[in-house]
PDB file with SEQRES, HELIX, SHEET and CRYST1 records, atoms N, CA, C and O in Angstrom:
SEQRES   1 A   34  MET PRO GLY ARG GLN GLU LEU PRO SER THR LEU GLU ARG          
SEQRES   2 A   34  SER PRO GLN GLU ALA ARG ARG THR TRP ILE LYS ALA HIS          
SEQRES   3 A   34  ASP SER ALA VAL GLU GLU TYR GLY                              
HELIX    1 AA1 GLY A    3  GLU A    6  5                                   4    
HELIX    2 AA2 SER A    9  GLU A   12  1                                   4    
HELIX    3 AA3 GLN A   16  TYR A   33  1                                  18    
CRYST1    1.000    1.000    1.000  90.00  90.00  90.00 P 1           1          
ATOM      1  N   MET A   1      -2.566  -3.823  -9.747  1.00  0.00           N  
ATOM      2  CA  MET A   1      -3.596  -3.000  -9.106  1.00  0.00           C  
ATOM      3  C   MET A   1      -2.913  -2.046  -8.128  1.00  0.00           C  
ATOM      4  O   MET A   1      -2.067  -2.467  -7.339  1.00  0.00           O  
ATOM      5  N   PRO A   2      -3.265  -0.806  -8.176  1.00  0.00           N  
ATOM      6  CA  PRO A   2      -2.657   0.155  -7.260  1.00  0.00           C  
ATOM      7  C   PRO A   2      -2.910  -0.204  -5.798  1.00  0.00           C  
ATOM      8  O   PRO A   2      -4.009  -0.614  -5.425  1.00  0.00           O  
ATOM      9  N   GLY A   3      -1.878  -0.042  -4.986  1.00  0.00           N  
ATOM     10  CA  GLY A   3      -1.986  -0.349  -3.570  1.00  0.00           C  
ATOM     11  C   GLY A   3      -3.080   0.429  -2.871  1.00  0.00           C  
ATOM     12  O   GLY A   3      -3.675  -0.053  -1.906  1.00  0.00           O  
ATOM     13  N   ARG A   4      -3.347   1.629  -3.354  1.00  0.00           N  
ATOM     14  CA  ARG A   4      -4.376   2.466  -2.742  1.00  0.00           C  
ATOM     15  C   ARG A   4      -5.721   1.749  -2.700  1.00  0.00           C  
ATOM     16  O   ARG A   4      -6.494   1.923  -1.758  1.00  0.00           O  
ATOM     17  N   GLN A   5      -5.999   0.944  -3.725  1.00  0.00           N  
ATOM     18  CA  GLN A   5      -7.282   0.240  -3.801  1.00  0.00           C  
ATOM     19  C   GLN A   5      -7.313  -0.981  -2.894  1.00  0.00           C  
ATOM     20  O   GLN A   5      -8.394  -1.474  -2.571  1.00  0.00           O  
ATOM     21  N   GLU A   6      -6.154  -1.481  -2.476  1.00  0.00           N  
ATOM     22  CA  GLU A   6      -6.084  -2.679  -1.647  1.00  0.00           C  
ATOM     23  C   GLU A   6      -5.662  -2.368  -0.218  1.00  0.00           C  
ATOM     24  O   GLU A   6      -5.348  -3.281   0.545  1.00  0.00           O  
ATOM     25  N   LEU A   7      -5.651  -1.117   0.146  1.00  0.00           N  
ATOM     26  CA  LEU A   7      -5.199  -0.699   1.467  1.00  0.00           C  
ATOM     27  C   LEU A   7      -6.031  -1.365   2.560  1.00  0.00           C  
ATOM     28  O   LEU A   7      -7.254  -1.220   2.572  1.00  0.00           O  
ATOM     29  N   PRO A   8      -5.385  -2.098   3.487  1.00  0.00           N  
ATOM     30  CA  PRO A   8      -6.131  -2.728   4.586  1.00  0.00           C  
ATOM     31  C   PRO A   8      -6.822  -1.680   5.461  1.00  0.00           C  
ATOM     32  O   PRO A   8      -6.345  -0.554   5.597  1.00  0.00           O  
ATOM     33  N   SER A   9      -7.933  -2.065   6.039  1.00  0.00           N  
ATOM     34  CA  SER A   9      -8.709  -1.118   6.848  1.00  0.00           C  
ATOM     35  C   SER A   9      -7.904  -0.590   8.028  1.00  0.00           C  
ATOM     36  O   SER A   9      -8.095   0.552   8.447  1.00  0.00           O  
ATOM     37  N   THR A  10      -7.004  -1.409   8.567  1.00  0.00           N  
ATOM     38  CA  THR A  10      -6.184  -0.933   9.683  1.00  0.00           C  
ATOM     39  C   THR A  10      -5.276   0.208   9.248  1.00  0.00           C  
ATOM     40  O   THR A  10      -5.024   1.130  10.023  1.00  0.00           O  
ATOM     41  N   LEU A  11      -4.787   0.153   8.022  1.00  0.00           N  
ATOM     42  CA  LEU A  11      -3.922   1.224   7.531  1.00  0.00           C  
ATOM     43  C   LEU A  11      -4.710   2.459   7.136  1.00  0.00           C  
ATOM     44  O   LEU A  11      -4.160   3.559   7.110  1.00  0.00           O  
ATOM     45  N   GLU A  12      -5.980   2.297   6.832  1.00  0.00           N  
ATOM     46  CA  GLU A  12      -6.806   3.465   6.513  1.00  0.00           C  
ATOM     47  C   GLU A  12      -6.891   4.404   7.709  1.00  0.00           C  
ATOM     48  O   GLU A  12      -7.105   5.607   7.553  1.00  0.00           O  
ATOM     49  N   ARG A  13      -6.721   3.842   8.906  1.00  0.00           N  
ATOM     50  CA  ARG A  13      -6.782   4.656  10.122  1.00  0.00           C  
ATOM     51  C   ARG A  13      -5.398   5.111  10.581  1.00  0.00           C  
ATOM     52  O   ARG A  13      -5.271   5.820  11.580  1.00  0.00           O  
ATOM     53  N   SER A  14      -4.372   4.703   9.854  1.00  0.00           N  
ATOM     54  CA  SER A  14      -2.991   5.015  10.228  1.00  0.00           C  
ATOM     55  C   SER A  14      -2.555   6.365   9.664  1.00  0.00           C  
ATOM     56  O   SER A  14      -3.224   6.931   8.800  1.00  0.00           O  
ATOM     57  N   PRO A  15      -1.434   6.873  10.159  1.00  0.00           N  
ATOM     58  CA  PRO A  15      -0.912   8.137   9.624  1.00  0.00           C  
ATOM     59  C   PRO A  15      -0.600   8.023   8.138  1.00  0.00           C  
ATOM     60  O   PRO A  15      -0.351   6.933   7.623  1.00  0.00           O  
ATOM     61  N   GLN A  16      -0.617   9.153   7.465  1.00  0.00           N  
ATOM     62  CA  GLN A  16      -0.394   9.184   6.019  1.00  0.00           C  
ATOM     63  C   GLN A  16       0.949   8.559   5.642  1.00  0.00           C  
ATOM     64  O   GLN A  16       1.044   7.870   4.626  1.00  0.00           O  
ATOM     65  N   GLU A  17       1.978   8.790   6.441  1.00  0.00           N  
ATOM     66  CA  GLU A  17       3.304   8.237   6.128  1.00  0.00           C  
ATOM     67  C   GLU A  17       3.272   6.708   6.120  1.00  0.00           C  
ATOM     68  O   GLU A  17       3.913   6.083   5.275  1.00  0.00           O  
ATOM     69  N   ALA A  18       2.542   6.106   7.040  1.00  0.00           N  
ATOM     70  CA  ALA A  18       2.426   4.639   7.074  1.00  0.00           C  
ATOM     71  C   ALA A  18       1.696   4.136   5.836  1.00  0.00           C  
ATOM     72  O   ALA A  18       2.091   3.132   5.243  1.00  0.00           O  
ATOM     73  N   ARG A  19       0.640   4.827   5.450  1.00  0.00           N  
ATOM     74  CA  ARG A  19      -0.098   4.429   4.233  1.00  0.00           C  
ATOM     75  C   ARG A  19       0.789   4.557   3.005  1.00  0.00           C  
ATOM     76  O   ARG A  19       0.799   3.678   2.143  1.00  0.00           O  
ATOM     77  N   ARG A  20       1.528   5.646   2.927  1.00  0.00           N  
ATOM     78  CA  ARG A  20       2.402   5.878   1.776  1.00  0.00           C  
ATOM     79  C   ARG A  20       3.460   4.779   1.675  1.00  0.00           C  
ATOM     80  O   ARG A  20       3.754   4.290   0.584  1.00  0.00           O  
ATOM     81  N   THR A  21       4.030   4.394   2.818  1.00  0.00           N  
ATOM     82  CA  THR A  21       5.044   3.339   2.835  1.00  0.00           C  
ATOM     83  C   THR A  21       4.454   2.015   2.384  1.00  0.00           C  
ATOM     84  O   THR A  21       5.065   1.299   1.591  1.00  0.00           O  
ATOM     85  N   TRP A  22       3.257   1.683   2.887  1.00  0.00           N  
ATOM     86  CA  TRP A  22       2.612   0.416   2.509  1.00  0.00           C  
ATOM     87  C   TRP A  22       2.297   0.387   1.019  1.00  0.00           C  
ATOM     88  O   TRP A  22       2.538  -0.616   0.347  1.00  0.00           O  
ATOM     89  N   ILE A  23       1.765   1.477   0.512  1.00  0.00           N  
ATOM     90  CA  ILE A  23       1.407   1.550  -0.912  1.00  0.00           C  
ATOM     91  C   ILE A  23       2.659   1.398  -1.777  1.00  0.00           C  
ATOM     92  O   ILE A  23       2.640   0.689  -2.784  1.00  0.00           O  
ATOM     93  N   LYS A  24       3.736   2.060  -1.385  1.00  0.00           N  
ATOM     94  CA  LYS A  24       4.979   1.984  -2.152  1.00  0.00           C  
ATOM     95  C   LYS A  24       5.511   0.548  -2.160  1.00  0.00           C  
ATOM     96  O   LYS A  24       5.921   0.043  -3.206  1.00  0.00           O  
ATOM     97  N   ALA A  25       5.503  -0.106  -1.000  1.00  0.00           N  
ATOM     98  CA  ALA A  25       5.978  -1.492  -0.914  1.00  0.00           C  
ATOM     99  C   ALA A  25       5.070  -2.429  -1.702  1.00  0.00           C  
ATOM    100  O   ALA A  25       5.551  -3.321  -2.400  1.00  0.00           O  
ATOM    101  N   HIS A  26       3.769  -2.229  -1.593  1.00  0.00           N  
ATOM    102  CA  HIS A  26       2.805  -3.071  -2.314  1.00  0.00           C  
ATOM    103  C   HIS A  26       3.011  -2.950  -3.817  1.00  0.00           C  
ATOM    104  O   HIS A  26       3.128  -3.957  -4.516  1.00  0.00           O  
ATOM    105  N   ASP A  27       3.054  -1.730  -4.308  1.00  0.00           N  
ATOM    106  CA  ASP A  27       3.189  -1.516  -5.745  1.00  0.00           C  
ATOM    107  C   ASP A  27       4.520  -2.065  -6.260  1.00  0.00           C  
ATOM    108  O   ASP A  27       4.588  -2.599  -7.367  1.00  0.00           O  
ATOM    109  N   SER A  28       5.567  -1.935  -5.463  1.00  0.00           N  
ATOM    110  CA  SER A  28       6.867  -2.470  -5.847  1.00  0.00           C  
ATOM    111  C   SER A  28       6.821  -3.995  -5.927  1.00  0.00           C  
ATOM    112  O   SER A  28       7.375  -4.584  -6.854  1.00  0.00           O  
ATOM    113  N   ALA A  29       6.165  -4.632  -4.964  1.00  0.00           N  
ATOM    114  CA  ALA A  29       6.045  -6.092  -4.971  1.00  0.00           C  
ATOM    115  C   ALA A  29       5.223  -6.572  -6.160  1.00  0.00           C  
ATOM    116  O   ALA A  29       5.575  -7.566  -6.795  1.00  0.00           O  
ATOM    117  N   VAL A  30       4.144  -5.882  -6.462  1.00  0.00           N  
ATOM    118  CA  VAL A  30       3.312  -6.259  -7.612  1.00  0.00           C  
ATOM    119  C   VAL A  30       4.124  -6.141  -8.896  1.00  0.00           C  
ATOM    120  O   VAL A  30       4.042  -7.001  -9.773  1.00  0.00           O  
ATOM    121  N   GLU A  31       4.900  -5.080  -9.001  1.00  0.00           N  
ATOM    122  CA  GLU A  31       5.719  -4.883 -10.199  1.00  0.00           C  
ATOM    123  C   GLU A  31       6.783  -5.977 -10.311  1.00  0.00           C  
ATOM    124  O   GLU A  31       7.069  -6.469 -11.402  1.00  0.00           O  
ATOM    125  N   GLU A  32       7.363  -6.348  -9.171  1.00  0.00           N  
ATOM    126  CA  GLU A  32       8.439  -7.341  -9.163  1.00  0.00           C  
ATOM    127  C   GLU A  32       7.926  -8.762  -9.367  1.00  0.00           C  
ATOM    128  O   GLU A  32       8.514  -9.529 -10.130  1.00  0.00           O  
ATOM    129  N   TYR A  33       6.842  -9.117  -8.695  1.00  0.00           N  
ATOM    130  CA  TYR A  33       6.390 -10.509  -8.661  1.00  0.00           C  
ATOM    131  C   TYR A  33       5.088 -10.767  -9.404  1.00  0.00           C  
ATOM    132  O   TYR A  33       4.711 -11.917  -9.627  1.00  0.00           O  
ATOM    133  N   GLY A  34       4.410  -9.706  -9.782  1.00  0.00           N  
ATOM    134  CA  GLY A  34       3.191  -9.877 -10.563  1.00  0.00           C  
ATOM    135  C   GLY A  34       1.935  -9.999  -9.821  1.00  0.00           C  
ATOM    136  O   GLY A  34       0.873 -10.145 -10.426  1.00  0.00           O  
TER     137      GLY A  34                                                      
END                                                                             
């Protein structure tokens, strides 16, 4: 599932760079660990 859909509400209020970093890490973890 794309990280964008699971973005925590606290990050929704964060700067775009923080959201981008979280989404990238989330998607990488999902790809690696399932």
